[in-house]
PAZAPA-4460 file (N, C-alpha, C; in steps of 0.05 Angstrom, whole numbers, plus 32768, in hexadecimal, padded with zeros to 4 digits):
% residues 283
    n_x    n_y    n_z   ca_x   ca_y   ca_z    c_x    c_y    c_z   seq   type   mol
   8272   77BB   7B01   8283   77D2   7B09   8291   77CD   7B24     1      M     A
   8282   77BF   7B37   828D   77BA   7B51   8298   779E   7B54     2      L     A
   8294   778D   7B3F   829A   7771   7B41   82B7   776C   7B48     3      A     A
   82BC   7757   7B58   82D7   774D   7B60   82E6   7760   7B72     4      D     A
   82D9   7776   7B7B   82E6   7787   7B8E   82DE   777F   7BAA     5      L     A
   82F1   7783   7BBD   82EA   777F   7BD9   82D9   7796   7BE3     6      G     A
   82CB   7792   7BF9   82B9   77A7   7C03   82C7   77C1   7C09     7      V     A
   82DE   77C0   7C17   82EC   77D8   7C1E   82F6   77E7   7C05     8      L     A
   8302   77D8   7BF2   830B   77E4   7BDA   82F5   77F1   7BCA     9      N     A
   82DE   77E3   7BCA   82C7   77ED   7BBB   82BD   7807   7BC8    10      S     A
   82BB   7807   7BE3   82B2   7820   7BF0   82C4   7837   7BEB    11      L     A
   82DE   7832   7BEB   82F1   7848   7BE6   82F0   7851   7BC9    12      Q     A
   82EF   783E   7BB7   82F0   7845   7B9A   82D7   7854   7B91    13      K     A
   82C0   784C   7B9D   82A7   7857   7B93   8299   7868   7BA9    14      H     A
   82A9   7875   7BBA   829E   7884   7BD0   828C   789B   7BC7    15      R     A
   8293   78A8   7BB1   8282   78BE   7BA8   8267   78B4   7B9E    16      W     A
   8267   789D   7B90   824E   7892   7B87   823D   788A   7B9F    17      M     A
   824A   787F   7BB4   823B   7877   7BCC   822F   788F   7BDA    18      I     A
   823F   78A5   7BDC   8235   78BD   7BE9   821E   78C9   7BD9    19      L     A
   8220   78C8   7BBF   820A   78D2   7BAE   81F1   78C1   7BB2    20      A     A
   81F5   78A6   7BB5   81DF   7894   7BB9   81D1   7899   7BD4    21      L     A
   81E1   789F   7BE9   81D6   78A5   7C03   81C7   78BF   7C02    22      L     A
   81D1   78D3   7BF3   81C3   78EC   7BF1   81A8   78E8   7BE2    23      A     A
   81A8   78D7   7BCE   818F   78D1   7BC0   817B   78C3   7BD2    24      L     A
   8185   78B1   7BE2   8173   78A4   7BF6   8167   78B8   7C09    25      L     A
   8178   78CB   7C12   816F   78E0   7C24   8159   78F1   7C18    26      G     A
   815C   78F8   7BFF   8148   7908   7BF1   812E   78F8   7BED    27      L     A
   8131   78DE   7BE6   811A   78CE   7BE0   8109   78CA   7BFA    28      T     A
   8116   78C8   7C11   8108   78C3   7C2A   8108   78DC   7C3C    29      Y     A
   8109   78F3   7C2F   810A   790C   7C3E   80F1   7911   7C4F    30      A     A
   80DB   7906   7C46   80C2   790A   7C56   80BC   78F1   7C67    31      R     A
   80C8   78DB   7C61   80C2   78C2   7C6F   80D2   78C0   7C89    32      V     A
   80EB   78C5   7C88   80FD   78C2   7C9F   80F6   78D6   7CB6    33      I     A
   80F3   78F0   7CB0   80EC   7902   7CC6   80D2   78FB   7CD4    34      P     A
   80BE   78F2   7CC5   80A4   78EB   7CD2   80A8   78D3   7CE4    35      S     A
   80B9   78C0   7CDC   80BE   78A8   7CED   80CD   78B0   7D06    36      M     A
   80E1   78C2   7D03   80F0   78CB   7D1B   80DD   78DB   7D2E    37      V     A
   80CB   78EA   7D22   80B7   78F8   7D32   80A6   78E5   7D42    38      G     A
   809E   78CE   7D37   808F   78BB   7D46   809F   78AE   7D5C    39      Q     A
   80B9   78A9   7D57   80CA   789F   7D6D   80C9   78B2   7D84    40      W     A
   80CA   78CC   7D7E   80CB   78E0   7D93   80B0   78E3   7DA2    41      N     A
   809A   78E0   7D94   8080   78E5   7DA0   8073   78CC   7DAC    42      E     A
   8079   78B5   7DA1   806C   789C   7DAA   807F   788B   7DBA    43      D     A
   807A   7888   7DD5   808C   7878   7DE6   808F   785B   7DDC    44      P     A
   807C   7851   7DCD   807E   7836   7DC3   8096   7832   7DB1    45      N     A
   809F   7848   7DA4   80B4   7845   7D90   80CC   7856   7D96    46      Y     A
   80D0   785E   7DAF   80E7   786F   7DB5   8101   7860   7DB1    47      S     A
   8100   7845   7DB1   8119   7836   7DAC   8123   7839   7D8F    48      H     A
   8112   7845   7D7E   811A   7849   7D62   8133   785A   7D5F    49      G     A
   8137   786D   7D72   814F   787D   7D71   8169   786D   7D73    50      F     A
   8168   7856   7D81   8180   7846   7D85   8185   7832   7D6F    51      L     A
   816F   782B   7D60   8172   7816   7D4C   8187   781B   7D37    52      V     A
   8188   7833   7D2A   819D   7837   7D16   81B9   7835   7D22    53      P     A
   81BD   783D   7D3A   81D8   783C   7D47   81DF   781F   7D4D    54      F     A
   81CC   780F   7D56   81D1   77F3   7D5B   81D7   77E5   7D41    55      V     A
   81C8   77EB   7D2C   81CD   77DF   7D12   81E9   77E7   7D08    56      S     A
   81F1   7800   7D0C   820C   7808   7D04   8221   77FA   7D14    57      A     A
   821B   77F4   7D2D   822F   77E5   7D3E   8231   77C8   7D34    58      Y     A
   821B   77BC   7D2C   821C   77A1   7D20   822E   77A2   7D08    59      F     A
   822B   77B6   7CF8   823B   77B9   7CE0   8259   77BC   7CE7    60      L     A
   825E   77CC   7CFB   827A   77D0   7D04   8286   77B5   7D0F    61      W     A
   8276   77A6   7D1D   8280   778C   7D28   8287   7779   7D12    62      Q     A
   8279   777A   7CFB   827E   7768   7CE5   8291   7773   7CD0    63      K     A
   829E   7789   7CD6   82AD   7797   7CC1   82C4   7785   7CB5    64      R     A
   82D1   7776   7CC6   82E7   7765   7CBC   82DD   774F   7CAB    65      H     A
   82C7   7742   7CB4   82BB   772D   7CA4   82B1   7738   7C89    66      E     A
   82A4   774F   7C8A   8299   775A   7C71   82AF   7763   7C5E    67      L     A
   82C6   776B   7C69   82DC   7775   7C57   82E7   775F   7C46    68      S     A
   82E3   7746   7C4D   82ED   772F   7C3D   82DA   7726   7C27    69      L     A
   82C2   7731   7C27   82AE   7729   7C13   82B4   7737   7BF8    70      I     A
   82B2   7728   7BE3   82B6   7733   7BC8   829B   773D   7BBD    71      K     A
   829D   7753   7BAF   8285   775F   7BA4   827C   774F   7B8B    72      I     A
   8263   7747   7B8B   8257   7739   7B75   823B   7745   7B6F    73      R     A
   8239   775A   7B5F   821F   7767   7B5A   820B   7753   7B4F    74      P     A
   81F2   7757   7B58   81DC   7745   7B50   81C4   7755   7B46    75      N     A
   81BC   774F   7B2E   81A6   775F   7B22   818B   775A   7B30    76      N     A
   8189   7745   7B40   8170   7741   7B4F   816B   7758   7B62    77      L     A
   8181   7765   7B6A   817E   777C   7B7C   816E   7793   7B6F    78      G     A
   816F   7794   7B54   8160   77A9   7B47   8142   77A5   7B4A    79      L     A
   8139   778B   7B4B   811D   7785   7B4F   8115   778D   7B6C    80      L     A
   8127   7788   7B7F   8121   7790   7B9B   811F   77AF   7B9D    81      V     A
   8131   77BD   7B8F   8131   77DA   7B8F   8116   77E4   7B83    82      I     A
   810E   77D9   7B6D   80F5   77E2   7B60   80DD   77DB   7B72    83      L     A
   80DE   77C4   7B7E   80C8   77BC   7B90   80C7   77CF   7BA8    84      G     A
   80DE   77D6   7BB3   80DF   77E8   7BCA   80D4   7804   7BC3    85      S     A
   80DC   780E   7BAC   80D2   7828   7BA3   80B4   7827   7B9E    86      L     A
   80AB   7811   7B93   808E   780D   7B8F   807F   780E   7BAA    87      S     A
   808B   7801   7BBE   807F   7801   7BD8   807E   781D   7BE4    88      L     A
   8093   782C   7BDF   8093   7848   7BE8   807D   7858   7BDA    89      L     A
   807A   7855   7BC0   8066   7864   7BB1   804A   785C   7BBA    90      I     A
   8045   7842   7BBE   802B   7839   7BC8   8026   7844   7BE3    91      I     A
   803A   7845   7BF4   8037   7850   7C0F   802F   786E   7C0E    92      G     A
   803D   787D   7BFC   8036   7899   7BF9   8019   789D   7BEF    93      F     A
   8012   788C   7BDC   7FF7   788F   7BD0   7FE1   7889   7BE5    94      A     A
   7FE6   7876   7BF7   7FD2   786F   7C0B   7FD8   787B   7C26    95      G     A
   7FEC   788C   7C28   7FF5   7898   7C42   7FF8   7882   7C57    96      T     A
   8006   786D   7C4F   800B   7856   7C60   8028   7856   7C68    97      E     A
   802D   7860   7C81   8049   7865   7C89   805A   784C   7C8C    98      Y     A
   804E   7836   7C94   805E   781E   7C98   806A   7815   7C7E    99      Y     A
   805B   7816   7C68   8066   780E   7C4E   807C   7820   7C46   100      S     A
   8078   783A   7C49   808D   784D   7C41   80A7   7849   7C51   101      M     A
   80A4   7844   7C6B   80BC   7842   7C7C   80CA   7828   7C78   102      R     A
   80BB   7812   7C76   80C9   77F8   7C71   80D5   77F7   7C55   103      T     A
   80CB   7806   7C43   80D7   7806   7C28   80F4   780F   7C28   104      S     A
   80FA   7820   7C3C   8116   7829   7C3E   8129   7812   7C45   105      L     A
   8120   7801   7C57   8131   77EA   7C5F   8134   77D7   7C47   106      V     A
   811E   77D1   7C3A   811F   77C0   7C22   8130   77CC   7C0C   107      F     A
   812F   77E6   7C09   813E   77F4   7BF5   815C   77F1   7BFB   108      L     A
   8164   77F4   7C14   8180   77F2   7C1B   818A   77D6   7C14   109      I     A
   817A   77C1   7C1B   8181   77A6   7C14   8183   77A2   7BF6   110      G     A
   8171   77AD   7BE7   8171   77AB   7BCA   818A   77B8   7BBE   111      G     A
   8192   77CF   7BC8   81A9   77DD   7BBE   81C2   77CC   7BC3   112      I     A
   81C4   77C1   7BDB   81DC   77B0   7BE2   81DD   7798   7BD0   113      V     A
   81C6   778B   7BCB   81C5   7774   7BB9   81CC   777B   7B9D   114      L     A
   81C2   7791   7B93   81C7   7799   7B77   81E4   77A1   7B73   115      Y     A
   81EF   77B0   7B85   820B   77BA   7B81   8220   77A6   7B8B   116      L     A
   8219   7796   7B9F   822E   7786   7BAC   8229   7768   7BAC   117      C     A
   8210   775F   7BAA   820B   7743   7BA7   8201   7736   7BC1   118      G     A
   81FA   771C   7BBE   81EF   770C   7BD4   8202   7709   7BEC   119      W     A
   821C   7703   7BE7   822E   76FF   7BFE   822F   7717   7C12   120      P     A
   8230   772F   7C07   8230   7746   7C18   8215   774B   7C25   121      L     A
   8200   7747   7C16   81E5   774A   7C21   81E1   7737   7C38   122      L     A
   81EA   771E   7C35   81E8   770B   7C4B   81F8   7714   7C63   123      K     A
   8210   771F   7C5E   8220   7729   7C75   8214   7741   7C83   124      G     A
   8204   7750   7C74   81F7   7768   7C7F   81DA   7763   7C88   125      L     A
   81D1   774A   7C87   81B5   7743   7C8D   81AD   774D   7CA9   126      S     A
   81BF   774A   7CBD   81B8   7752   7CD8   81B7   7771   7CDA   127      L     A
   81CC   7780   7CD2   81CA   779D   7CD4   81B2   77A9   7CC4   128      P     A
   81AD   779E   7CAC   8196   77A8   7C9D   817C   77A0   7CA9   129      I     A
   8179   7786   7CAF   8160   777B   7CBA   8159   7788   7CD4   130      G     A
   816D   7790   7CE5   8168   779C   7CFF   815A   77B7   7CFC   131      F     A
   815D   77C4   7CE4   8150   77DE   7CE0   8132   77DC   7CE0   132      L     A
   8126   77C4   7CDC   8109   77C2   7CDD   80FE   77C9   7CF9   133      F     A
   810F   77C6   7D0E   8106   77CD   7D29   8101   77EB   7D2C   134      F     A
   810C   77FB   7D1A   8108   7818   7D1D   80EE   7821   7D10   135      M     A
   80E0   780F   7D02   80C7   7817   7CF4   80AF   7811   7D06   136      V     A
   80A0   7826   7D0E   8089   7822   7D1E   8074   7811   7D10   137      P     A
   8066   7800   7D1F   8051   77EF   7D14   8039   7800   7D0C   138      L     A
   802A   77F7   7CF9   8011   7805   7CF3   7FFE   7804   7D0B   139      P     A
   7FEF   7819   7D10   7FDE   7819   7D28   7FCA   7802   7D29   140      Y     A
   7FC0   77FA   7D11   7FAD   77E5   7D11   7FBA   77CA   7D1A   141      I     A
   7FD3   77C6   7D13   7FE1   77AE   7D1B   7FE8   77B0   7D39   142      V     A
   7FF0   77C8   7D42   7FF6   77CC   7D5E   7FDE   77C6   7D70   143      Y     A
   7FC7   77D1   7D68   7FAE   77CC   7D78   7FA6   77AF   7D77   144      D     A
   7FAA   77A2   7D60   7FA2   7786   7D5E   7FB3   7775   7D70   145      A     A
   7FCC   777D   7D75   7FDE   776E   7D87   7FDA   7776   7DA4   146      L     A
   7FD6   778F   7DA9   7FD4   7799   7DC4   7FBB   7790   7DD3   147      A     A
   7FA5   778E   7DC5   7F8B   7787   7DD2   7F8C   776B   7DDF   148      F     A
   7F93   7756   7DD0   7F94   773C   7DDC   7FA9   773A   7DF2   149      P     A
   7FBF   7749   7DEF   7FD3   7749   7E05   7FC8   7756   7E1E   150      L     A
   7FB8   776C   7E1B   7FAC   7779   7E32   7F99   7765   7E40   151      K     A
   7F89   7757   7E31   7F77   7744   7E3E   7F86   772E   7E4C   152      L     A
   7F9C   7724   7E40   7FAC   770F   7E4C   7FB8   7719   7E66   153      F     A
   7FC5   7730   7E65   7FD2   773B   7E7D   7FBD   7740   7E93   154      V     A
   7FA6   774C   7E8C   7F91   7751   7E9F   7F87   7738   7EAC   155      A     A
   7F82   7723   7E9C   7F77   770A   7EA6   7F89   76FD   7EBB   156      K     A
   7FA3   76FA   7EB4   7FB5   76EC   7EC7   7FBE   76FE   7EDE   157      F     A
   7FBD   7718   7EDA   7FC3   772A   7EF0   7FAD   7728   7F05   158      S     A
   7F94   7726   7EFC   7F7E   7723   7F0F   7F80   7708   7F1E   159      V     A
   7F88   76F3   7F10   7F8C   76D9   7F1D   7FA0   76DC   7F33   160      V     A
   7FB7   76E9   7F2D   7FCC   76ED   7F41   7FC2   76FE   7F59   161      A     A
   7FB3   7713   7F53   7FA9   7724   7F68   7F96   7715   7F7B   162      L     A
   7F85   7704   7F6F   7F73   76F4   7F7F   7F82   76E1   7F91   163      K     A
   7F98   76D5   7F87   7FA8   76C3   7F97   7FB6   76D2   7FAE   164      L     A
   7FBA   76EC   7FAA   7FC5   76FD   7FBF   7FB0   7707   7FD3   165      M     A
   7F97   76FF   7FCF   7F82   7707   7FE1   7F75   7721   7FDB   166      G     A
   7F7A   772C   7FC3   7F6E   7745   7FBB   7F52   7740   7FB0   167      V     A
   7F3F   7750   7FB8   7F24   774E   7FAD   7F24   775D   7F93   168      V     A
   7F20   774F   7F7D   7F22   775B   7F63   7F12   774B   7F4F   169      V     A
   7F08   7758   7F3A   7EFA   774A   7F24   7F01   7759   7F0A   170      W     A
   7EFD   774B   7EF4   7F06   7755   7EDA   7EF0   7754   7EC6   171      R     A
   7EEF   7769   7EB5   7EDE   776A   7E9D   7EEF   7773   7E86   172      E     A
   7EF7   7760   7E75   7F09   7767   7E5F   7F24   7770   7E6A   173      G     A
   7F2C   7788   7E63   7F45   7793   7E6E   7F41   77A6   7E85   174      N     A
   7F29   77A6   7E90   7F22   77B7   7EA7   7F23   77A6   7EC0   175      I     A
   7F34   77AF   7ED3   7F37   77A1   7EED   7F29   77B2   7F03   176      I     A
   7F16   77A6   7F10   7F06   77B5   7F24   7F0D   77AC   7F40   177      S     A
   7F0F   77BF   7F52   7F14   77BB   7F6F   7EFC   77C7   7F7E   178      F     A
   7EF8   77C0   7F97   7EE2   77CC   7FA6   7EE3   77EB   7FA6   179      P     A
   7EFB   77F7   7FA6   7EFD   7813   7FA9   7F05   7822   7F8F   180      E     A
   7F0E   7813   7F7B   7F17   7821   7F63   7F17   780E   7F4B   181      T     A
   7F1B   781A   7F33   7F1C   780A   7F1A   7F35   7812   7F0B   182      V     A
   7F42   77FD   7F01   7F5A   7802   7EF1   7F57   77F6   7ED5   183      L     A
   7F63   7803   7EC1   7F63   77F9   7EA6   7F7E   77F0   7E9E   184      E     A
   7F81   77D8   7E93   7F9A   77CF   7E87   7F9C   77DB   7E6C   185      V     A
   7FAC   77F1   7E6A   7FAF   7800   7E52   7FC4   77F3   7E40   186      A     A
   7FC8   7800   7E28   7FDC   77F5   7E15   7FF8   77F4   7E22   187      D     A
   7FFE   7807   7E32   8019   7808   7E3E   801E   77F0   7E50   188      A     A
   8008   77E5   7E5B   800B   77CE   7E6D   8007   77B3   7E5F   189      C     A
   8002   77B4   7E45   7FFD   779B   7E37   8017   778B   7E33   190      S     A
   802D   7799   7E34   8047   778C   7E2F   8051   7790   7E13   191      G     A
   8041   779B   7E01   8049   779E   7DE6   805E   77B4   7DE3   192      L     A
   805B   77CA   7DF2   806E   77DF   7DF1   808A   77D5   7DF8   193      R     A
   808C   77C8   7E0F   80A6   77BE   7E18   80AF   77A8   7E06   194      S     A
   809C   7798   7DFB   80A4   7782   7DEA   80B3   778C   7DD1   195      L     A
   80A9   77A1   7DC4   80B6   77AA   7DAC   80D3   77B4   7DB1   196      M     A
   80D6   77C2   7DC8   80F1   77CB   7DCF   8102   77B3   7DD8   197      S     A
   80F6   77A1   7DE6   8105   778A   7DF1   810D   7777   7DDA   198      L     A
   80FC   7774   7DC5   8104   7764   7DAE   811D   776F   7DA1   199      L     A
   811D   7789   7D9D   8135   7795   7D90   814E   7790   7DA1   200      A     A
   814B   7794   7DBC   8162   778E   7DCD   8169   7771   7DCD   201      L     A
   8155   7760   7DCC   815B   7743   7DCD   816A   773A   7DB4   202      A     A
   8164   7745   7D9D   8172   773F   7D84   8190   7747   7D87   203      V     A
   8194   775F   7D91   81AF   7769   7D94   81BE   7758   7DA9   204      A     A
   81B1   7753   7DC0   81BE   7744   7DD5   81C4   7727   7DCC   205      F     A
   81B1   771B   7DBD   81B5   7700   7DB4   81CD   76FE   7DA0   206      A     A
   81CF   7713   7D8F   81E5   7713   7D7C   8200   7714   7D8A   207      F     A
   8202   7723   7DA0   821C   7726   7DAD   8222   7710   7DC1   208      F     A
   820E   7702   7DCB   8213   76EF   7DE1   820F   76D2   7DD9   209      T     A
   8200   76CC   7DC4   81FB   76B0   7DBD   820A   76A8   7DA4   210      Q     A
   8215   7690   7DA4   8226   7687   7D8E   8217   7679   7D77   211      K     A
   8200   766E   7D7D   81F1   765F   7D69   81D6   766C   7D62   212      T     A
   81CC   7667   7D4A   81B3   7673   7D42   819C   766A   7D53   213      V     A
   8199   764F   7D5A   8183   7647   7D6B   8183   7655   7D86   214      P     A
   819A   7659   7D92   819B   7667   7DAC   8192   7685   7DA9   215      R     A
   819B   7691   7D93   8193   76AD   7D8E   8175   76AF   7D8A   216      R     A
   816A   769D   7D7B   814D   769E   7D76   813E   7699   7D90   217      L     A
   8147   7686   7DA0   8139   7680   7DB9   813A   7698   7DCC   218      F     A
   8150   76A6   7DCD   8152   76BD   7DDE   8140   76D3   7DD5   219      L     A
   813E   76D8   7DBB   812C   76EC   7DB0   810F   76E4   7DB6   220      V     A
   8109   76CB   7DB3   80ED   76C1   7DB9   80E6   76C6   7DD6   221      F     A
   80FA   76C4   7DE8   80F5   76C7   7E05   80ED   76E4   7E0C   222      M     A
   80F3   76F7   7DFA   80EB   7712   7DFF   80CD   7715   7E03   223      A     A
   80BD   7704   7DF5   80A0   7705   7DF6   8095   76FE   7E12   224      L     A
   809B   76E6   7E1D   8091   76E0   7E38   809D   76F3   7E4E   225      P     A
   80B5   76FC   7E4A   80C1   770E   7E5D   80B2   7729   7E5E   226      I     A
   80AC   7734   7E46   809D   774D   7E45   8081   774A   7E51   227      A     A
   8074   7734   7E4C   8059   7730   7E56   805A   772C   7E75   228      I     A
   806D   771C   7E7E   806F   7716   7E9B   8075   7730   7EAB   229      F     A
   8088   7740   7EA2   808F   7758   7EB1   8078   776C   7EB1   230      T     A
   8069   776E   7E9B   8052   7780   7E9C   803B   7776   7EAD   231      N     A
   8039   775B   7EB0   8026   7750   7EC3   802D   7759   7EDF   232      M     A
   8047   7758   7EE5   8050   7761   7F00   8049   777F   7F04   233      L     A
   804B   778E   7EEF   8043   77AB   7EF1   8026   77AE   7EF8   234      R     A
   8015   779F   7EEA   7FF8   77A0   7EEF   7FF1   7796   7F0B   235      V     A
   7FFE   7780   7F13   7FF9   7775   7F2E   8001   7789   7F43   236      I     A
   8019   7795   7F40   8022   77A9   7F53   800F   77C1   7F54   237      G     A
   8006   77CA   7F3D   7FF4   77E1   7F3C   7FD9   77DA   7F4A   238      T     A
   7FCF   77C2   7F44   7FB6   77B9   7F50   7FB8   77B6   7F6E   239      G     A
   7FCF   77AC   7F78   7FD3   77A9   7F95   7FD3   77C4   7FA3   240      F     A
   7FE1   77D7   7F97   7FE2   77F2   7FA3   7FC6   77FF   7FA2   241      L     A
   7FB8   77FC   7F8C   7F9E   7808   7F89   7F8A   77FD   7F9D   242      A     A
   7F8D   77E3   7FA4   7F7A   77D6   7FB7   7F7F   77E0   7FD3   243      Q     A
   7F98   77E1   7FDB   7F9E   77E7   7FF7   7FA6   7804   7FFD   244      Y     A
   7FAD   7813   7FE9   7FB6   782E   7FEE   7FA8   7843   7FDD   245      Y     A
   7F95   7839   7FCD   7F85   784C   7FBC   7F90   784F   7FA1   246      G     A
   7F7F   7858   7F8E   7F88   785B   7F73   7F9E   7870   7F6F   247      A     A
   7F9E   7884   7F80   7FB3   7899   7F7E   7FCF   788E   7F82   248      A     A
   7FD1   787A   7F93   7FEB   786E   7F98   7FF6   785E   7F80   249      A     A
   7FE3   7855   7F6F   7FEB   7845   7F58   7FEF   7857   7F3F   250      A     A
   7FEB   7870   7F42   7FEE   7882   7F2B   8005   7895   7F2E   251      E     A
   8008   78A7   7F1D   801D   78BC   7F1F   8039   78B0   7F1E   252      G     A
   8049   78B6   7F33   8065   78AE   7F33   8068   7890   7F32   253      F     A
   8057   7881   7F40   805A   7864   7F40   8056   7859   7F25   254      F     A
   8042   7863   7F17   803B   7858   7EFC   8053   785C   7EE9   255      H     A
   8060   7874   7EEA   8076   7879   7ED8   808E   7869   7EE1   256      E     A
   8093   7868   7EFB   80AA   7859   7F06   80A6   783B   7F00   257      F     A
   808E   7831   7F02   8089   7814   7EFD   8090   780D   7EE0   258      A     A
   8089   781F   7ECD   8090   781A   7EB1   80AD   7817   7EAD   259      G     A
   80BD   7829   7EB9   80DB   7827   7EB7   80E5   780E   7EC5   260      L     A
   80DA   7809   7EDD   80E4   77F2   7EEC   80DE   77D7   7EDE   261      A     A
   80C6   77D6   7ED2   80BE   77BE   7EC3   80D1   77B9   7EAC   262      V     A
   80D8   77CE   7E9D   80E9   77CA   7E86   8105   77C2   7E8F   263      F     A
   810E   77CF   7EA5   8129   77C7   7EB0   8129   77AA   7EB9   264      A     A
   8113   77A1   7EC6   8111   7785   7ECE   8111   7773   7EB5   265      L     A
   8103   777B   7EA0   8102   776B   7E87   811E   7768   7E7B   266      A     A
   812D   777E   7E7B   8148   777C   7E71   815A   776A   7E82   267      M     A
   8156   776C   7E9C   8165   775A   7EAE   815E   773D   7EA9   268      L     A
   8145   7737   7EA6   813D   771B   7EA1   8147   7712   7E86   269      L     A
   8148   7724   7E73   8153   771D   7E58   8171   7716   7E5B   270      L     A
   817F   7726   7E6A   819C   7720   7E6E   81A0   7706   7E7D   271      V     A
   8190   7701   7E91   8192   76E8   7EA0   818B   76D0   7E8E   272      V     A
   8177   76D3   7E7E   816F   76BE   7E6B   8185   76B8   7E57   273      T     A
   8191   76CE   7E4D   81A7   76CB   7E3A   81BF   76BD   7E47   274      G     A
   81C5   76C3   7E60   81DB   76B7   7E6E   81D6   7699   7E72   275      T     A
   81BD   7692   7E7A   81B6   7676   7E7E   81B8   7666   7E64   276      L     A
   81AF   7672   7E4E   81B0   7665   7E34   81CD   7660   7E2C   277      I     A
   81DE   7675   7E30   81FA   7672   7E29   8208   765D   7E39   278      R     A
   8200   765A   7E52   820D   7646   7E64   8200   762B   7E62   279      R     A
   81EA   7629   7E54   81DB   7610   7E53   81E8   75FC   7E41   280      G     A
   81DA   75E7   7E3B   81E4   75D1   7E2A   81E6   75D9   7E0D   281      G     A
   81EE   75C7   7DFD   81F1   75CC   7DE0   81D6   75D1   7DD3   282      Q     A
   81D5   75E5   7DC2   81BC   75EB   7DB4   81C3   75F5   7D98   283      L     A
***
């Protein structure tokens, strides 16, 4: 039905069918999407989810001229992806497993594009569609499994740095003890929270600033050490204040301000890294 049509002609000719399909998607995920948006609002780890659909839409807008030249070639393999996505949704409902339900939406969008439009268009939309995975919160069991070793890593090397600065300190797991007070390296200081937001930003930044795939991948990879390093600075600064000015000086306003300052520094380092990669040698 859509074969041999260009994307723009297809959208215009079948706009009512597409609107009906979007309405059907909205009804199917009427319970899934609001709960996900609610988690974005309530959990600071995923507040970046509000921006993800808009960034994805901007990716789509940037590629509009390229996409308009692609011919529609419907592919029946998309039907298998659609059925698999709906099965994932049903399994998620049956087990009250939110991650499965939410990711099924992204897979379903990809399946619909493949079924109605074919591989060429799906390939062209791989970034806008794939970027939507950043809006899906991780399962708590996965988050905890990642956050705990990161907390230990940050605590260990932050204590090493504090000792080099002459601070009397010792560590037990993620607990940092000083002569006058005790601090805990919590999830917020593990680097995972900023890492998830920074990864989404790194993908967007890499797409707009780097010309080759290896450079883009390298810049995205650099989000990991940048997030860990900046959160180590946060722990070190908190520990230094707690040692010389008391625990109260390291809490309250400073703790909130440090979180914002650390993320701002992480973004700055990401921009600097991207600039150096772009000006570097061939890759």
